A tleap script that builds the chain and sets N, CA, C and O, in Angstrom:
source leaprc.protein.ff14SB
mol = sequence {
  NMET LYS PRO ASN MET GLY THR ALA ASP ARG
  ILE ILE ARG VAL LEU LEU ALA ALA VAL PHE
  ALA TYR LEU TYR PHE SER GLY THR VAL THR
  GLY ILE PRO GLY ILE VAL LEU ILE VAL LEU
  GLY ALA VAL PHE VAL LEU THR SER LEU VAL
  SER PHE CYS PRO LEU TYR THR LEU VAL GLY
  LEU ASN THR CYS PRO LYS LYS GLN CALA
}
set mol.1.N position { 0.839 -1.178 0.000 }
set mol.1.CA position { 0.000 0.000 0.000 }
set mol.1.C position { 0.888 1.245 0.000 }
set mol.1.O position { 1.721 1.438 0.885 }
set mol.2.N position { 0.691 2.054 -0.982 }
set mol.2.CA position { 1.428 3.306 -1.081 }
set mol.2.C position { 0.656 4.377 -0.300 }
set mol.2.O position { -0.550 4.526 -0.498 }
set mol.3.N position { 1.328 5.122 0.580 }
set mol.3.CA position { 0.636 6.159 1.362 }
set mol.3.C position { -0.036 7.184 0.448 }
set mol.3.O position { 0.547 7.637 -0.537 }
set mol.4.N position { -1.273 7.540 0.797 }
set mol.4.CA position { -1.987 8.546 0.017 }
set mol.4.C position { -2.621 9.619 0.916 }
set mol.4.O position { -3.521 10.342 0.489 }
set mol.5.N position { -2.143 9.711 2.159 }
set mol.5.CA position { -2.665 10.706 3.098 }
set mol.5.C position { -1.530 11.564 3.630 }
set mol.5.O position { -0.493 11.053 4.054 }
set mol.6.N position { -1.737 12.864 3.603 }
set mol.6.CA position { -0.748 13.783 4.135 }
set mol.6.C position { -0.893 13.951 5.643 }
set mol.6.O position { -1.833 13.436 6.248 }
set mol.7.N position { 0.038 14.669 6.235 }
set mol.7.CA position { 0.063 14.863 7.681 }
set mol.7.C position { -1.165 15.608 8.181 }
set mol.7.O position { -1.756 15.214 9.186 }
set mol.8.N position { -1.553 16.662 7.507 }
set mol.8.CA position { -2.718 17.438 7.934 }
set mol.8.C position { -3.976 16.572 7.912 }
set mol.8.O position { -4.796 16.646 8.827 }
set mol.9.N position { -4.130 15.765 6.886 }
set mol.9.CA position { -5.279 14.874 6.765 }
set mol.9.C position { -5.301 13.872 7.912 }
set mol.9.O position { -6.361 13.591 8.472 }
set mol.10.N position { -4.143 13.334 8.263 }
set mol.10.CA position { -4.053 12.359 9.348 }
set mol.10.C position { -4.412 12.997 10.682 }
set mol.10.O position { -5.126 12.395 11.484 }
set mol.11.N position { -3.925 14.204 10.927 }
set mol.11.CA position { -4.212 14.896 12.187 }
set mol.11.C position { -5.700 15.199 12.308 }
set mol.11.O position { -6.286 15.015 13.374 }
set mol.12.N position { -6.307 15.659 11.231 }
set mol.12.CA position { -7.741 15.965 11.242 }
set mol.12.C position { -8.553 14.714 11.543 }
set mol.12.O position { -9.526 14.776 12.294 }
set mol.13.N position { -8.168 13.584 10.970 }
set mol.13.CA position { -8.888 12.338 11.216 }
set mol.13.C position { -8.787 11.895 12.670 }
set mol.13.O position { -9.770 11.432 13.249 }
set mol.14.N position { -7.607 12.035 13.260 }
set mol.14.CA position { -7.439 11.640 14.663 }
set mol.14.C position { -8.245 12.567 15.572 }
set mol.14.O position { -8.854 12.111 16.539 }
set mol.15.N position { -8.250 13.851 15.268 }
set mol.15.CA position { -9.044 14.793 16.065 }
set mol.15.C position { -10.537 14.494 15.958 }
set mol.15.O position { -11.256 14.540 16.956 }
set mol.16.N position { -10.998 14.190 14.752 }
set mol.16.CA position { -12.406 13.825 14.583 }
set mol.16.C position { -12.743 12.547 15.345 }
set mol.16.O position { -13.817 12.448 15.939 }
set mol.17.N position { -11.852 11.586 15.335 }
set mol.17.CA position { -12.077 10.340 16.070 }
set mol.17.C position { -12.179 10.624 17.568 }
set mol.17.O position { -12.997 10.018 18.261 }
set mol.18.N position { -11.356 11.538 18.068 }
set mol.18.CA position { -11.416 11.903 19.485 }
set mol.18.C position { -12.745 12.579 19.822 }
set mol.18.O position { -13.325 12.318 20.876 }
set mol.19.N position { -13.222 13.438 18.939 }
set mol.19.CA position { -14.516 14.090 19.147 }
set mol.19.C position { -15.637 13.056 19.133 }
set mol.19.O position { -16.539 13.105 19.969 }
set mol.20.N position { -15.582 12.126 18.192 }
set mol.20.CA position { -16.598 11.068 18.128 }
set mol.20.C position { -16.604 10.239 19.409 }
set mol.20.O position { -17.668 9.915 19.936 }
set mol.21.N position { -15.420 9.896 19.908 }
set mol.21.CA position { -15.324 9.111 21.136 }
set mol.21.C position { -15.890 9.896 22.322 }
set mol.21.O position { -16.600 9.336 23.158 }
set mol.22.N position { -15.575 11.180 22.393 }
set mol.22.CA position { -16.114 12.006 23.469 }
set mol.22.C position { -17.643 12.065 23.419 }
set mol.22.O position { -18.314 11.921 24.441 }
set mol.23.N position { -18.178 12.276 22.226 }
set mol.23.CA position { -19.630 12.354 22.087 }
set mol.23.C position { -20.311 11.049 22.512 }
set mol.23.O position { -21.380 11.065 23.122 }
set mol.24.N position { -19.680 9.933 22.185 }
set mol.24.CA position { -20.268 8.637 22.530 }
set mol.24.C position { -20.148 8.351 24.025 }
set mol.24.O position { -21.134 7.997 24.672 }
set mol.25.N position { -18.945 8.502 24.572 }
set mol.25.CA position { -18.725 8.132 25.965 }
set mol.25.C position { -19.291 9.138 26.959 }
set mol.25.O position { -19.462 8.803 28.131 }
set mol.26.N position { -19.583 10.346 26.530 }
set mol.26.CA position { -20.241 11.312 27.415 }
set mol.26.C position { -21.754 11.129 27.398 }
set mol.26.O position { -22.464 11.742 28.195 }
set mol.27.N position { -22.244 10.295 26.502 }
set mol.27.CA position { -23.678 10.033 26.435 }
set mol.27.C position { -24.446 11.027 25.584 }
set mol.27.O position { -25.676 11.000 25.562 }
set mol.28.N position { -23.741 11.903 24.886 }
set mol.28.CA position { -24.400 12.885 24.023 }
set mol.28.C position { -25.056 12.200 22.831 }
set mol.28.O position { -26.178 12.538 22.455 }
set mol.29.N position { -24.359 11.242 22.241 }
set mol.29.CA position { -24.891 10.481 21.116 }
set mol.29.C position { -24.957 9.021 21.559 }
set mol.29.O position { -23.939 8.426 21.914 }
set mol.30.N position { -26.161 8.449 21.535 }
set mol.30.CA position { -26.332 7.076 22.003 }
set mol.30.C position { -27.013 6.239 20.924 }
set mol.30.O position { -27.423 6.751 19.882 }
set mol.31.N position { -27.122 4.964 21.193 }
set mol.31.CA position { -27.828 4.069 20.279 }
set mol.31.C position { -27.043 3.820 19.008 }
set mol.31.O position { -25.812 3.850 18.997 }
set mol.32.N position { -27.785 3.572 17.932 }
set mol.32.CA position { -27.180 3.257 16.640 }
set mol.32.C position { -26.292 4.398 16.126 }
set mol.32.O position { -25.187 4.131 15.654 }
set mol.33.N position { -26.736 5.658 16.202 }
set mol.33.CA position { -25.837 6.736 15.735 }
set mol.33.C position { -24.518 6.780 16.514 }
set mol.33.O position { -23.475 7.090 15.938 }
set mol.34.N position { -24.552 6.479 17.797 }
set mol.34.CA position { -23.332 6.449 18.594 }
set mol.34.C position { -22.402 5.337 18.162 }
set mol.34.O position { -21.189 5.534 18.090 }
set mol.35.N position { -22.954 4.172 17.874 }
set mol.35.CA position { -22.147 3.050 17.416 }
set mol.35.C position { -21.533 3.360 16.057 }
set mol.35.O position { -20.378 3.021 15.801 }
set mol.36.N position { -22.301 3.998 15.195 }
set mol.36.CA position { -21.784 4.384 13.880 }
set mol.36.C position { -20.616 5.365 14.047 }
set mol.36.O position { -19.616 5.257 13.336 }
set mol.37.N position { -20.732 6.313 14.972 }
set mol.37.CA position { -19.642 7.266 15.212 }
set mol.37.C position { -18.390 6.560 15.722 }
set mol.37.O position { -17.281 6.885 15.299 }
set mol.38.N position { -18.557 5.597 16.627 }
set mol.38.CA position { -17.405 4.876 17.163 }
set mol.38.C position { -16.719 4.068 16.060 }
set mol.38.O position { -15.491 4.055 15.977 }
set mol.39.N position { -17.495 3.400 15.222 }
set mol.39.CA position { -16.911 2.621 14.125 }
set mol.39.C position { -16.201 3.552 13.152 }
set mol.39.O position { -15.090 3.252 12.714 }
set mol.40.N position { -16.818 4.667 12.808 }
set mol.40.CA position { -16.201 5.637 11.907 }
set mol.40.C position { -14.914 6.199 12.513 }
set mol.40.O position { -13.916 6.369 11.812 }
set mol.41.N position { -14.939 6.485 13.806 }
set mol.41.CA position { -13.741 6.968 14.489 }
set mol.41.C position { -12.622 5.939 14.463 }
set mol.41.O position { -11.457 6.291 14.277 }
set mol.42.N position { -12.973 4.660 14.652 }
set mol.42.CA position { -11.969 3.594 14.599 }
set mol.42.C position { -11.354 3.495 13.203 }
set mol.42.O position { -10.146 3.303 13.063 }
set mol.43.N position { -12.180 3.626 12.184 }
set mol.43.CA position { -11.676 3.601 10.802 }
set mol.43.C position { -10.757 4.802 10.566 }
set mol.43.O position { -9.715 4.664 9.926 }
set mol.44.N position { -11.131 5.967 11.072 }
set mol.44.CA position { -10.293 7.161 10.921 }
set mol.44.C position { -8.926 6.958 11.572 }
set mol.44.O position { -7.901 7.306 10.987 }
set mol.45.N position { -8.910 6.394 12.782 }
set mol.45.CA position { -7.634 6.177 13.476 }
set mol.45.C position { -6.797 5.145 12.725 }
set mol.45.O position { -5.593 5.330 12.549 }
set mol.46.N position { -7.427 4.068 12.287 }
set mol.46.CA position { -6.695 3.022 11.569 }
set mol.46.C position { -6.081 3.561 10.272 }
set mol.46.O position { -4.908 3.319 9.989 }
set mol.47.N position { -6.869 4.280 9.497 }
set mol.47.CA position { -6.344 4.817 8.241 }
set mol.47.C position { -5.266 5.873 8.500 }
set mol.47.O position { -4.347 6.022 7.695 }
set mol.48.N position { -5.368 6.603 9.608 }
set mol.48.CA position { -4.334 7.581 9.943 }
set mol.48.C position { -3.029 6.893 10.318 }
set mol.48.O position { -1.951 7.376 9.975 }
set mol.49.N position { -3.121 5.776 11.015 }
set mol.49.CA position { -1.907 5.060 11.427 }
set mol.49.C position { -1.150 4.479 10.239 }
set mol.49.O position { 0.081 4.467 10.236 }
set mol.50.N position { -1.873 3.996 9.228 }
set mol.50.CA position { -1.216 3.384 8.079 }
set mol.50.C position { -1.024 4.362 6.921 }
set mol.50.O position { -0.412 4.008 5.913 }
set mol.51.N position { -1.533 5.573 7.048 }
set mol.51.CA position { -1.418 6.623 6.018 }
set mol.51.C position { -2.005 6.203 4.678 }
set mol.51.O position { -1.530 6.630 3.626 }
set mol.52.N position { -3.020 5.383 4.718 }
set mol.52.CA position { -3.632 4.907 3.480 }
set mol.52.C position { -5.143 4.863 3.655 }
set mol.52.O position { -5.650 4.297 4.624 }
set mol.53.N position { -5.859 5.467 2.706 }
set mol.53.CA position { -7.311 5.451 2.712 }
set mol.53.C position { -7.793 4.776 1.428 }
set mol.53.O position { -7.569 5.297 0.335 }
set mol.54.N position { -8.451 3.622 1.549 }
set mol.54.CA position { -8.933 2.932 0.352 }
set mol.54.C position { -9.918 3.771 -0.462 }
set mol.54.O position { -9.949 3.674 -1.689 }
set mol.55.N position { -10.709 4.579 0.203 }
set mol.55.CA position { -11.664 5.428 -0.505 }
set mol.55.C position { -10.943 6.446 -1.384 }
set mol.55.O position { -11.412 6.758 -2.478 }
set mol.56.N position { -9.812 6.966 -0.917 }
set mol.56.CA position { -9.028 7.895 -1.726 }
set mol.56.C position { -8.572 7.238 -3.019 }
set mol.56.O position { -8.534 7.880 -4.069 }
set mol.57.N position { -8.227 5.958 -2.943 }
set mol.57.CA position { -7.789 5.235 -4.133 }
set mol.57.C position { -8.915 5.135 -5.147 }
set mol.57.O position { -8.697 5.321 -6.345 }
set mol.58.N position { -10.121 4.842 -4.667 }
set mol.58.CA position { -11.268 4.732 -5.571 }
set mol.58.C position { -11.598 6.061 -6.245 }
set mol.58.O position { -11.967 6.100 -7.418 }
set mol.59.N position { -11.460 7.150 -5.484 }
set mol.59.CA position { -11.799 8.480 -5.996 }
set mol.59.C position { -10.646 9.089 -6.782 }
set mol.59.O position { -10.858 9.985 -7.599 }
set mol.60.N position { -9.410 8.604 -6.538 }
set mol.60.CA position { -8.242 9.147 -7.212 }
set mol.60.C position { -7.648 10.338 -6.489 }
set mol.60.O position { -6.974 11.165 -7.103 }
set mol.61.N position { -7.890 10.435 -5.189 }
set mol.61.CA position { -7.405 11.547 -4.390 }
set mol.61.C position { -6.108 11.158 -3.696 }
set mol.61.O position { -5.948 10.011 -3.279 }
set mol.62.N position { -5.182 12.101 -3.569 }
set mol.62.CA position { -3.921 11.865 -2.898 }
set mol.62.C position { -3.513 13.150 -2.196 }
set mol.62.O position { -3.217 14.148 -2.854 }
set mol.63.N position { -3.496 13.137 -0.850 }
set mol.63.CA position { -3.100 14.334 -0.101 }
set mol.63.C position { -1.675 14.224 0.417 }
set mol.63.O position { -1.206 15.106 1.136 }
set mol.64.N position { -0.991 13.157 0.061 }
set mol.64.CA position { 0.397 12.956 0.481 }
set mol.64.C position { 1.305 13.831 -0.388 }
set mol.64.O position { 1.205 13.820 -1.615 }
set mol.65.N position { 2.200 14.596 0.273 }
set mol.65.CA position { 3.101 15.438 -0.534 }
set mol.65.C position { 4.058 14.576 -1.363 }
set mol.65.O position { 4.447 13.479 -0.965 }
set mol.66.N position { 4.412 15.105 -2.505 }
set mol.66.CA position { 5.332 14.390 -3.384 }
set mol.66.C position { 6.734 14.432 -2.801 }
set mol.66.O position { 7.167 15.457 -2.274 }
set mol.67.N position { 7.438 13.316 -2.897 }
set mol.67.CA position { 8.802 13.254 -2.382 }
set mol.67.C position { 9.751 13.921 -3.362 }
set mol.67.O position { 9.624 13.787 -4.579 }
set mol.68.N position { 10.717 14.652 -2.785 }
set mol.68.CA position { 11.721 15.327 -3.606 }
set mol.68.C position { 12.767 14.310 -4.067 }
set mol.68.O position { 13.242 13.504 -3.267 }
set mol.69.N position { 13.119 14.343 -5.329 }
set mol.69.CA position { 14.108 13.385 -5.860 }
set mol.69.C position { 15.504 13.909 -5.721 }
set mol.69.O position { 16.457 13.236 -6.115 }
savepdb mol mol.pdb
quit
């Protein structure tokens, strides 16, 4: 897997995952919507750790900066 996520994108995803976790564990969002937020947050953290988003590949998006030769 070739990285397709830049640093800013990864940071934003981790911050969103933290917000989702807070909303769920504080009881603000409960039930099915809360579970969906937790799963989405887990996917955000996982994709941030590996710097690869499969959806970006399907869409043709790449936020990873080009390496200097």
